[in-house]
PyMOL Python script that loads the backbone (N, CA, C, O; Angstrom):
from pymol import cmd

cmd.read_pdbstr("""\
ATOM      1  N   UNK A   1    -124.028 -85.620 269.708  1.00  0.00           N
ATOM      2  CA  UNK A   1    -122.749 -84.945 269.695  1.00  0.00           C
ATOM      3  C   UNK A   1    -122.391 -84.571 271.112  1.00  0.00           C
ATOM      4  O   UNK A   1    -123.183 -83.938 271.811  1.00  0.00           O
ATOM      5  N   UNK A   2    -121.222 -84.950 271.535  1.00  0.00           N
ATOM      6  CA  UNK A   2    -120.731 -84.700 272.888  1.00  0.00           C
ATOM      7  C   UNK A   2    -119.780 -83.579 272.878  1.00  0.00           C
ATOM      8  O   UNK A   2    -118.787 -83.630 272.151  1.00  0.00           O
ATOM      9  N   UNK A   3    -120.025 -82.532 273.664  1.00  0.00           N
ATOM     10  CA  UNK A   3    -119.152 -81.391 273.739  1.00  0.00           C
ATOM     11  C   UNK A   3    -118.364 -81.501 275.086  1.00  0.00           C
ATOM     12  O   UNK A   3    -118.932 -81.874 276.113  1.00  0.00           O
ATOM     13  N   UNK A   4    -117.084 -81.178 275.054  1.00  0.00           N
ATOM     14  CA  UNK A   4    -116.241 -81.174 276.258  1.00  0.00           C
ATOM     15  C   UNK A   4    -115.920 -79.787 276.677  1.00  0.00           C
ATOM     16  O   UNK A   4    -115.739 -78.896 275.847  1.00  0.00           O
ATOM     17  N   UNK A   5    -115.845 -79.592 278.001  1.00  0.00           N
ATOM     18  CA  UNK A   5    -115.569 -78.246 278.501  1.00  0.00           C
ATOM     19  C   UNK A   5    -116.841 -77.467 278.718  1.00  0.00           C
ATOM     20  O   UNK A   5    -117.949 -78.003 278.704  1.00  0.00           O
ATOM     21  N   UNK A   6    -116.639 -76.177 278.920  1.00  0.00           N
ATOM     22  CA  UNK A   6    -117.813 -75.343 279.224  1.00  0.00           C
ATOM     23  C   UNK A   6    -118.140 -75.320 280.706  1.00  0.00           C
ATOM     24  O   UNK A   6    -117.550 -76.066 281.488  1.00  0.00           O
ATOM     25  N   UNK A   7    -119.055 -74.489 281.084  1.00  0.00           N
ATOM     26  CA  UNK A   7    -119.415 -74.378 282.480  1.00  0.00           C
ATOM     27  C   UNK A   7    -120.293 -75.593 282.949  1.00  0.00           C
ATOM     28  O   UNK A   7    -121.162 -76.105 282.243  1.00  0.00           O
ATOM     29  N   UNK A   8    -119.983 -75.980 284.164  1.00  0.00           N
ATOM     30  CA  UNK A   8    -120.924 -76.998 284.770  1.00  0.00           C
ATOM     31  C   UNK A   8    -120.565 -78.479 284.564  1.00  0.00           C
ATOM     32  O   UNK A   8    -121.150 -79.336 285.227  1.00  0.00           O
ATOM     33  N   UNK A   9    -119.627 -78.804 283.669  1.00  0.00           N
ATOM     34  CA  UNK A   9    -119.272 -80.183 283.536  1.00  0.00           C
ATOM     35  C   UNK A   9    -117.738 -80.332 283.664  1.00  0.00           C
ATOM     36  O   UNK A   9    -117.075 -80.951 282.832  1.00  0.00           O
ATOM     37  N   UNK A  10    -117.231 -79.752 284.714  1.00  0.00           N
ATOM     38  CA  UNK A  10    -115.789 -79.787 285.034  1.00  0.00           C
ATOM     39  C   UNK A  10    -115.565 -81.034 285.837  1.00  0.00           C
ATOM     40  O   UNK A  10    -115.994 -81.103 286.988  1.00  0.00           O
ATOM     41  N   UNK A  11    -114.884 -82.063 285.255  1.00  0.00           N
ATOM     42  CA  UNK A  11    -114.734 -83.345 285.996  1.00  0.00           C
ATOM     43  C   UNK A  11    -113.575 -83.251 286.982  1.00  0.00           C
ATOM     44  O   UNK A  11    -112.775 -82.317 286.916  1.00  0.00           O
ATOM     45  N   UNK A  12    -113.483 -84.202 287.882  1.00  0.00           N
ATOM     46  CA  UNK A  12    -112.357 -84.273 288.809  1.00  0.00           C
ATOM     47  C   UNK A  12    -111.017 -84.421 288.093  1.00  0.00           C
ATOM     48  O   UNK A  12    -110.009 -83.869 288.536  1.00  0.00           O
ATOM     49  N   UNK A  13    -111.005 -85.158 286.996  1.00  0.00           N
ATOM     50  CA  UNK A  13    -109.772 -85.292 286.216  1.00  0.00           C
ATOM     51  C   UNK A  13    -109.350 -83.946 285.611  1.00  0.00           C
ATOM     52  O   UNK A  13    -108.176 -83.577 285.605  1.00  0.00           O
ATOM     53  N   UNK A  14    -110.368 -83.227 285.101  1.00  0.00           N
ATOM     54  CA  UNK A  14    -110.103 -81.881 284.537  1.00  0.00           C
ATOM     55  C   UNK A  14    -109.466 -80.989 285.599  1.00  0.00           C
ATOM     56  O   UNK A  14    -108.514 -80.250 285.350  1.00  0.00           O
ATOM     57  N   UNK A  15    -110.035 -81.096 286.783  1.00  0.00           N
ATOM     58  CA  UNK A  15    -109.588 -80.206 287.873  1.00  0.00           C
ATOM     59  C   UNK A  15    -108.136 -80.606 288.280  1.00  0.00           C
ATOM     60  O   UNK A  15    -107.303 -79.727 288.504  1.00  0.00           O
ATOM     61  N   UNK A  16    -107.839 -81.909 288.375  1.00  0.00           N
ATOM     62  CA  UNK A  16    -106.462 -82.347 288.675  1.00  0.00           C
ATOM     63  C   UNK A  16    -105.487 -81.880 287.612  1.00  0.00           C
ATOM     64  O   UNK A  16    -104.388 -81.414 287.913  1.00  0.00           O
ATOM     65  N   UNK A  17    -105.905 -82.013 286.373  1.00  0.00           N
ATOM     66  CA  UNK A  17    -105.076 -81.594 285.262  1.00  0.00           C
ATOM     67  C   UNK A  17    -104.834 -80.083 285.290  1.00  0.00           C
ATOM     68  O   UNK A  17    -103.706 -79.635 285.086  1.00  0.00           O
ATOM     69  N   UNK A  18    -105.859 -79.315 285.537  1.00  0.00           N
ATOM     70  CA  UNK A  18    -105.713 -77.841 285.557  1.00  0.00           C
ATOM     71  C   UNK A  18    -104.855 -77.440 286.724  1.00  0.00           C
ATOM     72  O   UNK A  18    -103.991 -76.576 286.572  1.00  0.00           O
ATOM     73  N   UNK A  19    -105.051 -78.023 287.873  1.00  0.00           N
ATOM     74  CA  UNK A  19    -104.207 -77.716 289.018  1.00  0.00           C
ATOM     75  C   UNK A  19    -102.763 -78.127 288.793  1.00  0.00           C
ATOM     76  O   UNK A  19    -101.849 -77.428 289.231  1.00  0.00           O
ATOM     77  N   UNK A  20    -102.544 -79.226 288.132  1.00  0.00           N
ATOM     78  CA  UNK A  20    -101.177 -79.680 287.823  1.00  0.00           C
ATOM     79  C   UNK A  20    -100.494 -78.664 286.940  1.00  0.00           C
ATOM     80  O   UNK A  20     -99.358 -78.282 287.223  1.00  0.00           O
ATOM     81  N   UNK A  21    -101.136 -78.212 285.889  1.00  0.00           N
ATOM     82  CA  UNK A  21    -100.591 -77.236 284.965  1.00  0.00           C
ATOM     83  C   UNK A  21    -100.335 -75.895 285.709  1.00  0.00           C
ATOM     84  O   UNK A  21     -99.307 -75.249 285.508  1.00  0.00           O
ATOM     85  N   UNK A  22    -101.267 -75.514 286.541  1.00  0.00           N
ATOM     86  CA  UNK A  22    -101.115 -74.317 287.314  1.00  0.00           C
ATOM     87  C   UNK A  22     -99.937 -74.367 288.230  1.00  0.00           C
ATOM     88  O   UNK A  22     -99.151 -73.422 288.294  1.00  0.00           O
ATOM     89  N   UNK A  23     -99.797 -75.482 288.959  1.00  0.00           N
ATOM     90  CA  UNK A  23     -98.634 -75.649 289.866  1.00  0.00           C
ATOM     91  C   UNK A  23     -97.289 -75.618 289.039  1.00  0.00           C
ATOM     92  O   UNK A  23     -96.313 -75.023 289.497  1.00  0.00           O
ATOM     93  N   UNK A  24     -97.244 -76.222 287.896  1.00  0.00           N
ATOM     94  CA  UNK A  24     -96.056 -76.217 287.039  1.00  0.00           C
ATOM     95  C   UNK A  24     -95.701 -74.776 286.644  1.00  0.00           C
ATOM     96  O   UNK A  24     -94.546 -74.362 286.743  1.00  0.00           O
ATOM     97  N   UNK A  25     -96.718 -74.016 286.193  1.00  0.00           N
ATOM     98  CA  UNK A  25     -96.500 -72.662 285.771  1.00  0.00           C
ATOM     99  C   UNK A  25     -96.000 -71.746 286.905  1.00  0.00           C
ATOM    100  O   UNK A  25     -95.154 -70.874 286.708  1.00  0.00           O
ATOM    101  N   UNK A  26     -96.573 -71.991 288.118  1.00  0.00           N
ATOM    102  CA  UNK A  26     -96.140 -71.232 289.294  1.00  0.00           C
ATOM    103  C   UNK A  26     -94.707 -71.614 289.674  1.00  0.00           C
ATOM    104  O   UNK A  26     -93.902 -70.742 290.001  1.00  0.00           O
ATOM    105  N   UNK A  27     -94.387 -72.905 289.631  1.00  0.00           N
ATOM    106  CA  UNK A  27     -93.056 -73.376 289.975  1.00  0.00           C
ATOM    107  C   UNK A  27     -92.013 -72.808 289.031  1.00  0.00           C
ATOM    108  O   UNK A  27     -90.889 -72.521 289.442  1.00  0.00           O
ATOM    109  N   UNK A  28     -92.391 -72.640 287.727  1.00  0.00           N
ATOM    110  CA  UNK A  28     -91.425 -72.112 286.758  1.00  0.00           C
ATOM    111  C   UNK A  28     -91.324 -70.592 286.804  1.00  0.00           C
ATOM    112  O   UNK A  28     -90.482 -70.015 286.117  1.00  0.00           O
ATOM    113  N   UNK A  29     -92.147 -69.943 287.583  1.00  0.00           N
ATOM    114  CA  UNK A  29     -92.142 -68.500 287.733  1.00  0.00           C
ATOM    115  C   UNK A  29     -92.883 -67.791 286.630  1.00  0.00           C
ATOM    116  O   UNK A  29     -92.713 -66.584 286.452  1.00  0.00           O
ATOM    117  N   UNK A  30     -93.714 -68.517 285.873  1.00  0.00           N
ATOM    118  CA  UNK A  30     -94.493 -67.913 284.814  1.00  0.00           C
ATOM    119  C   UNK A  30     -95.638 -67.044 285.278  1.00  0.00           C
ATOM    120  O   UNK A  30     -96.054 -66.097 284.610  1.00  0.00           O
ATOM    121  N   UNK A  31     -96.141 -67.408 286.473  1.00  0.00           N
ATOM    122  CA  UNK A  31     -97.225 -66.588 287.101  1.00  0.00           C
ATOM    123  C   UNK A  31     -96.761 -66.276 288.520  1.00  0.00           C
ATOM    124  O   UNK A  31     -95.950 -66.984 289.117  1.00  0.00           O
ATOM    125  N   UNK A  32     -97.317 -65.182 289.026  1.00  0.00           N
ATOM    126  CA  UNK A  32     -97.012 -64.788 290.424  1.00  0.00           C
ATOM    127  C   UNK A  32     -97.978 -65.398 291.412  1.00  0.00           C
ATOM    128  O   UNK A  32     -98.916 -66.093 291.020  1.00  0.00           O
ATOM    129  N   UNK A  33     -97.756 -65.141 292.709  1.00  0.00           N
ATOM    130  CA  UNK A  33     -98.555 -65.740 293.735  1.00  0.00           C
ATOM    131  C   UNK A  33    -100.013 -65.294 293.663  1.00  0.00           C
ATOM    132  O   UNK A  33    -100.928 -66.108 293.789  1.00  0.00           O
ATOM    133  N   UNK A  34    -100.221 -63.987 293.458  1.00  0.00           N
ATOM    134  CA  UNK A  34    -101.589 -63.471 293.361  1.00  0.00           C
ATOM    135  C   UNK A  34    -102.374 -64.143 292.215  1.00  0.00           C
ATOM    136  O   UNK A  34    -103.517 -64.563 292.397  1.00  0.00           O
ATOM    137  N   UNK A  35    -101.753 -64.233 291.063  1.00  0.00           N
ATOM    138  CA  UNK A  35    -102.424 -64.877 289.880  1.00  0.00           C
ATOM    139  C   UNK A  35    -102.657 -66.407 290.141  1.00  0.00           C
ATOM    140  O   UNK A  35    -103.682 -66.971 289.760  1.00  0.00           O
ATOM    141  N   UNK A  36    -101.674 -67.029 290.793  1.00  0.00           N
ATOM    142  CA  UNK A  36    -101.758 -68.445 291.117  1.00  0.00           C
ATOM    143  C   UNK A  36    -102.990 -68.700 291.991  1.00  0.00           C
ATOM    144  O   UNK A  36    -103.798 -69.592 291.733  1.00  0.00           O
ATOM    145  N   UNK A  37    -103.095 -67.864 293.050  1.00  0.00           N
ATOM    146  CA  UNK A  37    -104.159 -68.048 294.026  1.00  0.00           C
ATOM    147  C   UNK A  37    -105.496 -67.753 293.417  1.00  0.00           C
ATOM    148  O   UNK A  37    -106.476 -68.440 293.704  1.00  0.00           O
ATOM    149  N   UNK A  38    -105.557 -66.730 292.570  1.00  0.00           N
ATOM    150  CA  UNK A  38    -106.782 -66.387 291.895  1.00  0.00           C
ATOM    151  C   UNK A  38    -107.262 -67.474 290.989  1.00  0.00           C
ATOM    152  O   UNK A  38    -108.439 -67.832 291.008  1.00  0.00           O
ATOM    153  N   UNK A  39    -106.344 -68.019 290.173  1.00  0.00           N
ATOM    154  CA  UNK A  39    -106.727 -69.117 289.243  1.00  0.00           C
ATOM    155  C   UNK A  39    -107.124 -70.346 289.982  1.00  0.00           C
ATOM    156  O   UNK A  39    -108.092 -71.015 289.622  1.00  0.00           O
ATOM    157  N   UNK A  40    -106.338 -70.673 291.084  1.00  0.00           N
ATOM    158  CA  UNK A  40    -106.642 -71.838 291.878  1.00  0.00           C
ATOM    159  C   UNK A  40    -108.057 -71.775 292.404  1.00  0.00           C
ATOM    160  O   UNK A  40    -108.827 -72.730 292.296  1.00  0.00           O
ATOM    161  N   UNK A  41    -108.392 -70.600 292.992  1.00  0.00           N
ATOM    162  CA  UNK A  41    -109.755 -70.419 293.559  1.00  0.00           C
ATOM    163  C   UNK A  41    -110.836 -70.597 292.461  1.00  0.00           C
ATOM    164  O   UNK A  41    -111.895 -71.182 292.691  1.00  0.00           O
ATOM    165  N   UNK A  42    -110.526 -70.078 291.289  1.00  0.00           N
ATOM    166  CA  UNK A  42    -111.451 -70.239 290.137  1.00  0.00           C
ATOM    167  C   UNK A  42    -111.666 -71.679 289.755  1.00  0.00           C
ATOM    168  O   UNK A  42    -112.792 -72.092 289.480  1.00  0.00           O
ATOM    169  N   UNK A  43    -110.627 -72.426 289.736  1.00  0.00           N
ATOM    170  CA  UNK A  43    -110.632 -73.844 289.350  1.00  0.00           C
ATOM    171  C   UNK A  43    -111.458 -74.633 290.443  1.00  0.00           C
ATOM    172  O   UNK A  43    -112.333 -75.442 290.131  1.00  0.00           O
ATOM    173  N   UNK A  44    -111.131 -74.350 291.690  1.00  0.00           N
ATOM    174  CA  UNK A  44    -111.807 -75.101 292.781  1.00  0.00           C
ATOM    175  C   UNK A  44    -113.297 -74.764 293.017  1.00  0.00           C
ATOM    176  O   UNK A  44    -114.035 -75.503 293.669  1.00  0.00           O
ATOM    177  N   UNK A  45    -113.702 -73.588 292.443  1.00  0.00           N
ATOM    178  CA  UNK A  45    -115.050 -73.162 292.615  1.00  0.00           C
ATOM    179  C   UNK A  45    -116.010 -73.733 291.539  1.00  0.00           C
ATOM    180  O   UNK A  45    -117.225 -73.548 291.600  1.00  0.00           O
ATOM    181  N   UNK A  46    -115.395 -74.446 290.536  1.00  0.00           N
ATOM    182  CA  UNK A  46    -116.239 -74.993 289.448  1.00  0.00           C
ATOM    183  C   UNK A  46    -116.900 -76.275 289.870  1.00  0.00           C
ATOM    184  O   UNK A  46    -117.641 -76.873 289.090  1.00  0.00           O
TER     185      UNK A  46
END
""", "prot")
cmd.dss("prot")
cmd.show_as("cartoon", "prot")
cmd.util.cbc("prot")
cmd.orient("prot")
């Protein structure tokens, strides 16, 4: 059984996808700069 997600198996595609969604949300004003930077750092540190 293959499980997707979870800690430690964050692929480059997952990272690109997550950053893309994050950028869209920031561009639409759904999240502020502080939240954007916090989430971005979290994504990049995986």
